C-alpha positions as CSV (number, residue, x, y, z in Angstrom):
1,M,-25.7,-26.6,-19.4
2,T,-28.4,-23.8,-18.8
3,K,-28.3,-20.8,-16.7
4,V,-30.7,-17.9,-16.4
5,L,-29.6,-14.7,-16.2
6,V,-31.4,-11.8,-13.6
7,T,-31.3,-8.1,-14.6
8,L,-32.1,-6.5,-11.5
9,T,-33.3,-2.8,-11.3
10,D,-32.3,0.6,-10.3
11,D,-34.4,0.2,-7.3
12,E,-33.8,-3.0,-6.5
13,L,-29.8,-2.6,-6.4
14,S,-30.7,0.4,-4.2
15,R,-32.4,-1.6,-1.9
16,V,-30.7,-5.0,-1.4
17,A,-27.2,-2.9,-1.3
18,H,-28.3,-1.6,1.6
19,A,-29.8,-4.0,3.6
20,G,-26.3,-5.4,2.6
21,L,-24.3,-2.7,4.8
22,D,-27.5,-3.0,7.4
23,R,-25.6,-7.1,7.5
24,R,-21.9,-5.3,7.7
25,L,-22.8,-2.5,10.4
26,D,-25.0,-5.6,12.2
27,A,-22.3,-7.8,12.4
28,M,-19.6,-5.3,13.2
29,R,-21.5,-4.0,16.0
30,R,-21.8,-7.5,17.1
31,G,-18.4,-8.1,16.2
32,R,-18.5,-11.0,14.5
33,A,-15.8,-11.8,12.0
34,G,-16.2,-13.3,8.6
35,R,-14.8,-16.7,8.1
36,R,-11.0,-16.7,7.5
37,H,-10.7,-13.9,9.6
38,E,-7.5,-14.9,11.1
39,S,-5.9,-15.9,8.0
40,I,-6.1,-12.9,6.3
41,P,-5.0,-9.8,7.3
42,D,-8.0,-7.1,8.0
43,W,-7.6,-5.3,5.1
44,K,-7.7,-7.5,2.6
45,Q,-11.2,-8.7,3.7
46,N,-13.1,-6.5,1.5
47,W,-15.9,-6.5,4.4
48,F,-18.8,-4.6,2.5
49,Q,-18.5,-5.2,-1.1
50,T,-18.8,-8.7,0.3
51,T,-21.8,-8.2,2.2
52,V,-23.2,-6.6,-0.9
53,I,-22.7,-8.3,-3.7
54,G,-23.2,-11.3,-1.3
55,A,-26.7,-10.3,-0.9
56,L,-26.8,-8.9,-4.3
57,G,-26.6,-12.7,-5.9
58,E,-29.2,-13.8,-3.2
59,Y,-32.2,-11.9,-3.9
60,A,-31.5,-12.2,-7.5
61,V,-32.2,-16.2,-6.9
62,C,-35.2,-15.7,-5.2
63,K,-36.2,-13.7,-8.2
64,A,-35.5,-15.7,-10.7
65,F,-37.2,-18.4,-8.3
66,D,-40.3,-16.3,-7.6
67,M,-39.4,-16.4,-4.4
68,A,-40.2,-13.7,-1.6
69,W,-36.4,-12.5,-0.2
70,N,-35.3,-12.3,3.0
71,P,-31.6,-10.2,3.8
72,T,-32.1,-12.0,7.5
73,V,-30.1,-8.7,8.9
74,G,-28.3,-10.2,12.0
75,R,-29.3,-13.5,11.6
76,I,-26.4,-16.2,11.1
77,D,-28.5,-19.1,11.1
78,A,-30.5,-18.3,7.9
79,T,-30.5,-19.8,4.7
80,D,-29.3,-17.6,1.6
81,A,-32.7,-18.1,-0.9
82,G,-35.3,-20.8,0.1
83,A,-33.4,-24.1,1.0
84,W,-30.4,-22.6,-0.5
85,E,-27.4,-21.3,-0.2
86,V,-25.6,-18.6,-3.0
87,R,-22.2,-18.0,-3.5
88,T,-21.3,-14.8,-5.5
89,T,-18.6,-13.9,-6.8
90,E,-17.5,-10.8,-8.7
91,R,-14.3,-12.5,-10.5
92,P,-14.2,-13.5,-13.9
93,D,-13.1,-17.5,-13.9
94,P,-16.0,-18.0,-10.7
95,K,-15.7,-20.8,-8.1
96,L,-18.3,-22.4,-6.1
97,R,-16.9,-22.6,-2.6
98,V,-17.7,-24.3,0.7
99,R,-16.0,-24.5,3.7
100,K,-15.6,-27.6,6.5
101,H,-18.1,-25.4,8.6
102,D,-20.8,-24.9,6.2
103,N,-23.3,-27.9,6.2
104,L,-22.7,-29.6,3.3
105,D,-26.3,-31.1,3.2
106,K,-27.2,-28.2,1.8
107,N,-27.7,-27.0,-1.8
108,Y,-25.4,-24.5,-2.9
109,I,-25.7,-21.8,-6.2
110,L,-22.9,-19.9,-7.4
111,A,-23.5,-16.6,-9.2
112,S,-21.7,-14.1,-10.9
113,Y,-22.2,-10.4,-10.5
114,K,-21.5,-7.1,-12.7
115,K,-23.1,-4.3,-13.0
116,N,-27.1,-4.8,-12.6
117,Q,-26.5,-8.2,-13.8
118,V,-26.4,-11.7,-11.9
119,L,-26.0,-14.8,-13.8
120,I,-26.8,-17.8,-12.0
121,Q,-24.7,-19.9,-13.0
122,G,-25.8,-23.6,-11.7
123,W,-25.7,-25.7,-8.3
124,L,-24.6,-28.2,-6.6
125,P,-24.9,-30.2,-3.0
126,G,-22.1,-29.0,-0.4
127,K,-20.9,-32.9,-0.8
128,R,-20.6,-32.9,-4.0
129,V,-18.5,-30.0,-3.6
130,V,-16.4,-31.5,-1.5
131,E,-16.0,-34.9,-3.3
132,M,-15.4,-33.3,-7.7
133,G,-13.5,-30.0,-5.8
134,R,-10.4,-29.5,-4.4
135,E,-9.1,-28.1,-1.7
136,E,-8.0,-24.5,-2.0
137,F,-7.5,-23.6,1.1
138,D,-7.3,-25.0,4.8
139,G,-10.6,-26.5,5.0
140,V,-11.9,-25.0,1.8
141,W,-13.6,-27.0,-1.3
142,T,-13.7,-25.4,-4.6
143,V,-15.3,-26.4,-8.4
144,T,-15.5,-24.5,-11.2
145,A,-18.6,-23.5,-13.6
146,D,-18.6,-26.1,-15.6
147,Q,-18.9,-29.0,-13.1
148,L,-22.1,-27.3,-11.7
149,Y,-25.5,-29.0,-12.4
150,S,-27.5,-27.0,-14.3
151,V,-30.0,-24.0,-12.9
152,V,-33.0,-25.2,-14.5
153,D,-32.4,-28.7,-12.7
154,L,-33.8,-27.3,-9.1
155,P,-36.8,-28.0,-7.3
156,G,-38.7,-24.9,-8.5
157,E,-40.1,-23.1,-11.4
158,I,-37.9,-20.6,-12.5
159,L,-40.5,-17.0,-13.8
160,F,-39.0,-16.3,-17.0
161,G,-39.3,-12.6,-18.4
162,S,-37.8,-10.0,-19.4
163,Q,-35.5,-9.4,-16.4
164,V,-35.2,-13.3,-16.0
165,Q,-34.0,-14.4,-19.4
166,V,-32.1,-17.9,-20.7
167,W,-28.3,-17.3,-20.5
168,T,-26.7,-17.5,-24.4
169,T,-23.3,-16.3,-25.0
170,H,-24.1,-12.6,-26.4
171,R,-25.5,-11.2,-22.9
172,Q,-23.3,-9.4,-20.8
173,V,-21.7,-11.0,-17.6
C-alpha cells in the first residue's frame, strides 16, 4: 500500500497552527464542545492540540493533492479537504475513527503527524470503517492503518515533489 509523506515548511506550520487555534477560539466563543464532551472530562480533551493537529493533517492532504485549503473557522458543516474528511493523530499506532454522527457516505483519510511531517496513511469510506472496524467506544468504530486503501487510489492526482513523496520506511513519522 502506498503512503504519502508531506513535509511542511515553517511558514506553513505557523499559518496552519494559527488557523487551528482560531477554530478552537471560535468554538469556545460559540459554546461548542467536542464530540465526546460528556463522557470524557474536560481536562482530558486536549482541545487546542486536537484542533491544531487536525488542521495540519487537512492542510497536508490539500498540499499533496494540490488543492486550496480552507480552514473553515466558524463552520462545522464544511469538509476538511475537498470532499474528504481527514483524521489526524500523533499516536504511534494510528487508527482511523468514525463516529455514529459522522456522514458515513464520505471518504475518511487517516494522517499521522510528527514534527513538520504528515504521513497520509490511507483512506476508507465511512461505511467500510463501520463494516470492517471494531466498536472501540459506544458509537465509535476504528480500523488500523494496515486495513486502509492506498492513498493513490483516491480520486485526483498527487503532486509529488521535494515536499510530497512516496513514503518509505527509512523516512521519519
